[in-house]
C-alpha positions in Angstrom: 148.6 110.4 244.4 146.8 108.8 241.8 143.6 108.9 244.0 144.2 112.9 244.4 144.5 113.2 240.5 141.2 111.2 240.0 139.5 113.0 242.6 140.6 116.4 240.9 139.2 115.1 237.6 135.9 114.4 239.0 135.5 117.8 240.7 136.4 119.7 237.5 133.7 117.5 235.5 131.3 118.3 238.1 132.2 122.1 238.1 131.8 122.0 234.3 128.1 120.6 234.5 127.3 123.1 237.0 128.7 125.9 235.2 126.5 125.2 232.2 123.4 126.1 234.6 124.6 129.0 236.2 131.7 133.1 231.0 134.4 132.1 229.4 136.2 129.7 227.0 137.3 131.5 223.9 135.0 131.7 220.8 132.1 133.8 219.5 129.4 135.0 221.9 126.3 133.9 219.9 123.9 134.9 222.5 124.8 138.8 222.3 123.4 138.8 218.7 119.8 138.4 220.1 120.1 139.7 223.6 122.0 143.0 223.6 120.2 146.1 223.5 121.2 149.8 223.5 121.8 151.2 227.0 122.7 148.9 229.9 123.0 145.2 229.5 123.9 142.9 232.4 124.2 139.1 231.7 125.3 135.9 233.5 126.4 132.6 232.2 128.4 129.8 231.8 130.5 127.7 229.0 131.7 124.2 229.2 133.4 121.9 226.6 134.9 118.5 227.0 136.4 116.0 224.4 134.6 112.8 223.5 137.7 110.7 224.6 139.6 112.3 227.3 143.6 112.4 226.7 144.5 115.6 224.7 142.1 118.2 225.1 142.0 120.0 228.6 138.2 120.3 229.5 137.2 123.9 229.9 134.4 125.3 232.4 133.8 129.0 233.3 131.1 130.9 234.9 130.9 134.6 235.0 128.8 137.6 235.0 129.1 140.6 232.3 127.9 144.2 232.2 127.9 146.1 228.7 126.8 149.4 227.8 126.1 150.2 224.1 125.9 154.0 223.4 124.2 154.5 220.0 125.8 156.7 217.7 122.3 157.7 216.3 119.2 159.1 217.7 117.8 156.0 219.1 116.3 155.1 222.5 117.8 153.0 225.1 116.3 149.6 225.3 115.8 149.2 221.5 117.3 146.2 219.9 120.2 146.3 217.6 119.4 146.7 214.1 120.9 145.4 210.8 123.0 148.6 210.2 123.9 149.8 213.8 126.5 151.9 215.2 127.6 152.6 218.5 130.3 152.8 221.3 130.7 149.8 223.5 131.9 149.6 227.1 132.5 146.2 228.6 133.4 144.7 231.9 133.1 141.1 233.2 134.4 138.7 235.8 135.1 135.2 235.2 135.8 132.0 237.5 136.9 128.5 236.4 138.7 125.8 238.2 141.9 126.9 236.9 141.8 130.8 237.2 139.7 133.6 238.1 139.8 137.5 237.2 138.2 140.3 235.0 138.0 141.9 231.7 137.4 145.4 230.9 137.2 146.9 227.3 135.9 149.3 224.7 134.6 148.8 221.3 133.5 150.9 218.4 131.1 150.3 215.6 131.6 153.6 213.8 129.3 153.3 210.7 125.6 152.6 210.2 126.3 150.2 207.1 125.9 146.5 206.2 128.5 145.0 206.0 129.6 146.3 209.6 133.1 146.7 211.0 133.9 146.7 214.7 137.1 147.6 216.7 137.8 146.3 220.1 140.1 146.4 222.9 140.1 144.2 226.1 142.4 144.3 229.1 142.4 140.9 230.7 143.6 140.3 234.4 143.4 137.1 236.2 145.1 134.8 238.9 146.3 131.2 238.4 144.7 129.1 241.1 148.0 126.9 241.7 147.5 125.9 238.2 150.4 127.2 236.4 152.6 124.7 235.2 156.0 124.4 233.5 155.3 123.6 229.8 157.8 122.2 227.3 157.7 124.8 224.7 160.5 123.5 222.2 161.5 120.1 221.3 164.9 119.2 222.6 166.6 115.9 222.6 166.6 114.8 226.2 164.5 117.5 227.7 160.9 116.3 226.6 158.9 117.1 223.8 155.8 119.5 223.4 153.6 116.4 222.6 154.3 114.8 226.0 153.1 118.1 228.0 150.5 119.5 225.8 147.5 117.2 226.8 145.2 116.7 229.5 147.0 113.9 231.2 149.9 116.0 231.8 148.2 118.7 233.2 146.0 116.9 235.7 149.0 114.7 236.7 151.0 117.6 237.7 148.6 119.6 239.2 148.2 117.3 242.0 152.1 117.0 242.4 152.8 120.5 242.6 150.0 122.0 244.7 152.0 122.5 247.8 154.8 124.2 245.9 152.7 126.1 243.4 152.2 129.9 243.5 149.0 132.3 242.6 150.7 133.4 239.6 149.2 136.6 238.3 148.8 137.0 234.4 147.6 140.1 232.2 146.6 140.2 228.5 145.9 143.0 225.9 143.4 141.9 223.3 143.1 144.1 220.2 140.6 143.1 217.7 138.8 143.8 214.4 135.4 142.1 213.4 133.5 142.2 210.2 129.9 141.0 210.0 127.2 140.9 207.5 123.5 141.0 208.6 121.1 138.6 206.5 117.4 138.7 206.2 115.4 137.5 209.1 117.9 137.8 211.5 120.9 135.7 210.1 124.6 136.9 210.3 127.8 135.7 209.1 131.1 137.3 210.1 135.1 137.0 210.4 137.4 138.4 213.1 140.9 138.9 213.8 142.5 139.4 217.3 146.3 140.2 218.2 146.8 139.1 222.1 149.8 140.3 224.1 150.6 138.2 227.3 152.2 138.9 230.5 152.7 136.0 232.9 154.4 136.2 236.4 156.2 132.7 236.6 159.2 130.9 238.2 159.1 128.4 235.1 161.8 130.4 232.9 158.7 131.9 231.0 157.0 128.3 230.4 153.4 128.6 231.2 149.8 127.5 229.9 146.8 129.7 228.7 144.0 127.6 230.1 141.5 130.1 228.3 142.9 129.5 225.1 144.2 125.8 225.7 147.7 126.4 224.6 151.1 126.5 226.1 152.5 130.2 226.0 155.7 132.0 227.2 155.5 134.5 229.7 155.7 137.3 227.5 154.1 135.9 224.1 151.7 136.8 221.5 148.8 135.2 220.2 147.1 135.7 216.8 143.3 134.5 216.6 141.3 134.4 213.6 137.6 133.7 213.9 134.4 133.0 211.6 131.2 132.5 212.5 127.4 132.6 211.4 123.8 132.4 212.8 121.0 131.3 210.6 117.3 131.5 212.3 114.8 128.8 211.7 112.1 130.6 213.6 112.2 133.0 216.7 113.3 130.7 219.0 115.8 128.5 217.1 118.8 128.9 214.9 121.6 126.9 213.5 125.2 128.3 214.4 128.6 127.6 213.5 132.2 128.7 214.8 135.6 128.4 213.2 138.8 129.6 215.0 142.5 129.4 214.2 144.9 130.3 217.0 148.7 130.7 216.6 151.5 131.8 219.4 154.6 133.6 219.0 158.2 132.0 218.0 161.1 133.0 220.1 164.7 132.5 219.3 168.1 133.3 221.7 171.5 132.9 220.3 170.5 130.8 217.3 168.5 128.5 219.5 164.7 128.1 219.5 163.5 128.8 223.3 160.1 128.6 222.3 158.2 127.0 218.9 155.2 128.7 217.3 152.1 126.5 218.4 148.8 126.6 216.5 145.6 124.7 216.4 142.2 125.1 214.7 138.8 124.2 215.7 135.3 124.0 214.0 132.0 123.8 215.5 128.2 123.4 214.4 125.3 123.6 216.7 121.8 124.8 217.6 121.0 127.9 219.4 117.7 127.8 221.5 116.4 131.3 222.6 113.4 132.4 224.5 111.9 135.4 226.6 112.7 137.8 223.8 116.3 137.0 223.9 116.6 137.0 227.7 117.7 133.4 228.0 120.0 131.4 225.6 121.2 127.9 225.4 123.5 126.8 222.8 124.8 123.2 221.9 127.6 122.7 219.8 129.9 119.9 218.6 133.0 119.6 216.3 136.5 118.9 216.1 140.0 120.5 216.8 143.3 119.6 215.3 147.2 120.8 215.7 148.9 122.0 212.8 151.9 120.0 213.2 151.5 116.4 213.7 154.8 116.2 215.8 153.0 118.2 218.4 150.2 115.6 218.9 150.5 112.0 219.9 146.7 111.2 220.4 143.9 109.5 218.3 141.2 111.3 216.0 138.4 110.4 218.9 140.3 112.8 221.2 139.8 115.6 218.7 136.2 115.4 219.1 134.4 118.0 221.2 131.4 119.1 222.7 130.4 122.5 224.0 127.5 123.8 226.1 126.6 127.6 226.6 124.0 129.1 228.7 123.7 133.0 229.0 120.9 135.0 230.6 120.1 138.7 230.7 118.5 140.9 233.3 115.4 142.9 232.1 115.4 146.7 232.5 111.9 148.6 232.6 112.8 150.7 229.8 113.5 147.8 227.2 111.1 148.0 224.4 109.9 144.6 224.2 111.3 142.8 227.2 107.9 143.8 229.1 106.0 141.6 226.8 
């Protein structure tokens, strides 16, 4: 069994490396700030992150393809880049694949006002299958029945994936993401922003509702809610290089039944700082980020400080269309 688990870890790490070269883990898509144009946009890419020291954070690796249509709410031509004070209706659809799950997203967005700062409203529907990777998690610290810190880590996940493979099912999950983002465009192409998302989860499972969200890297109940708060910034140095940062706070719901806590509210925060390389007029993008994450309650964490350090790599490419105003250059 130890050999099987070790092999599974090796496979995941190789998939992670390959996925960066070919969408994904939660966060802000910095590449869209330079790659999107009015009209149709078709992109492909991958995201991978891994801790510096193995043990607590579950490494993430995803590849995907995304189609975005931006309909300008002003007399602008298709193919023109998004300006400082842009207004549009957004239609989104994407497919995503990781070692743990696969599925699709579809959504609508609206940026109604041609002002700076800007506000955008989004609704996204997510649907995916667990690749026999849904595990029973401890969602409340109960004496004699385990603790959250014992299961909310990569060692528990990978050890139990191998043991439960024969009995595991292709569980189904769907999520409803409602979000609102504020951003302020800076001179010379810079931008800073904040966002808030409220996510409802619905997961089919036989584990009395005790599941794991691999995209957000946190235990959840089969019917749960997740609050995501984000901040981000992009500060160009020249046409092909920018400094980027990203912050996030994530929190799940609390469930009580008959005076007992069936599921505790779990949360963590993450801060990343990195470099965004872009070329071919925004058609190709590569982002390198590093930072740390931490859980808000110490009793839910039994690892070292080094296990909180992260490295994240992102690659995203856009297909060009003949009517794009500056892609022909």
